[in-house]
N, C-alpha and C positions, 0 to 999 in steps of 0.2 A: 649049065657052071653055077658051081657052089659061091655064094657069098660067106666072104669073111669078117666076122663083125669082131671089134674088141672094146672091152671096156674100159671110159675115161673116167677118173674120177678126181674131180676137183673143188675141193672142200665140198660145197654142202649137195655138189650137183655129180650124179654117176648115169654117164651116158654110152649108152650104145652104138658105137658106128659103126660104117664102111667104108672102108679109106680105097677100096680100091675103085666103089663104085661110085666115090666121090672126087676121085680123079678123071673119072670117063665122062662126069657131069664138068668138071672143072675143062677140057677137053676140047668142049663146045662152044665155051665164051670166050670172046676176040679180046675184053681190052676189061679194065679193072672200071667201077665205079668212078674215083678219082677221073680218068681221063674222058670218061659219058659223059660227066657232068656241065664242065667246062666253067663255072664259076672261079674267082680268084683263088679264095679258100683250098677249091678240090685239087687246081695246079699244081699250088705249092707243096699240098698232102704230096702228091703225085711226085713232085721233084726232091722229095723228103722220107720219101716211104724206104730207104735203105737205112735208115740212119734211126728210124723210130723203135723195129720191133729188136727185142734181145735176143740172145739165141737159146733162147728157154722156150720164149716164144715161137720162133723159125721150127724149132724142133717139134713144138706142138699142131703146128700148122702141117710139117711134113707130114707127120703119126696120121693126123687125121686124114690126108690125102687133099690137103688145103693147099693151093696155088696164094702166095701170098701177094702174089701182084695185081691180082684179080679179085679184088675183096665187092662184092655185089653193091656197098654204098658205105660216106665218107660223110660223116656228119662234120661239123668245126662248131663244136660246145662251147670253148671259152679261148679268150687271149689271157694268157697269166701274168704278162709282163710283156717289154719291148723282145721280140723274137722268141715269146714261147707260147704255144698253142697246144691244146686240148682239142683232138679226135676221138672220134668213136668210128673204128671199121668194122663192117660186119661183113662176116663170109656163111656161108649154108654148106653143114654137111647131111652126109646124107645118111640119119639112125634115127635115133629116138632118147628123151631122158628119161629115164628107166627111175632116177628118184632124186628131188632135188624142186626149186620153183620154178614153174613154166614161164616166168618173164624176170629180165633183169633189174627190173624196175619197182622197188618197192614205197611204200607210199608210208610216208611219215607224216602223223596229224592230215593235213592238208596239203602235203609240198609230195609227190613222186620225185626219187632221186636214183639215180643210177645206184644198183647193190650187186657191182664187179667184185670178183678176188681179186686181190696183187697178184702179181707176176714177177716182180722188181719195181725200181722205183722207177716210177712214171707211167708204170704200165698196168690194167686191171684188166679180166675176163670173166665174161660170163656166157651161161646159153641159154635160151629163148626157145620155146613148141612154138612163137610166133613165125611164120614161116610164108604171109601174107605177100611178103615183098622176094622171096625166093626166083635167082633169072630162069628163063625160060628149061634151061637141059637139066632144073629138077624141079620139073613138074610132072607130078604122077607121081611122086617119091615121096617115104618119109623122111622129110626134114628138119634138123635144127641147124635152129641161128646161132651162131659165134657172134659175142661184139667182143673186139679189143679196142681199150682207150689207153691211147699214148699221149706223152709229149713230142709233137713236132718244131723244128724250129723255122724260123721263116725265112727260106730259102729266095723267093720271087723276087724279084724287081719292084715290079707291082706294090703298093701301099698296104702296110699290114692291118687287118683289123685292129680298128680300135678297143680298148679295154671299155667293158661295160660300167658307167659310172655308178 
């Protein structure tokens, strides 16, 4: 069977991906990182997931062979204010970065800051060569990490995390 690769160009990245091989890997994953974590912030993300991705991001995920319900990891990054929270969802695709930075983290002075490209209001997207946390279904394959930063509403009945002082 021949693997079909396609080129994805996003601002500073060019990535060769194999969407069919990526889809096959996702078929072996049972649940997303938000469901498997168990913390309240991840529970909130799982319940708000259908509200956070715009059409362009969903189209990109589909084109790459990614199941948007099966992120490998979700991070609650910050609270912007009552009811608005920043999360980063991490996905994996079969492929390789052919040009661009190998990480989505930039160093500015002594601080490390996310270096994602805008994909609509409140959404950032970037690629990373760091595949250490890839799900078992991707082991042994050339893998690229896709990070998607989103603003999600707080939909959980639990008290929401406070905004840092």
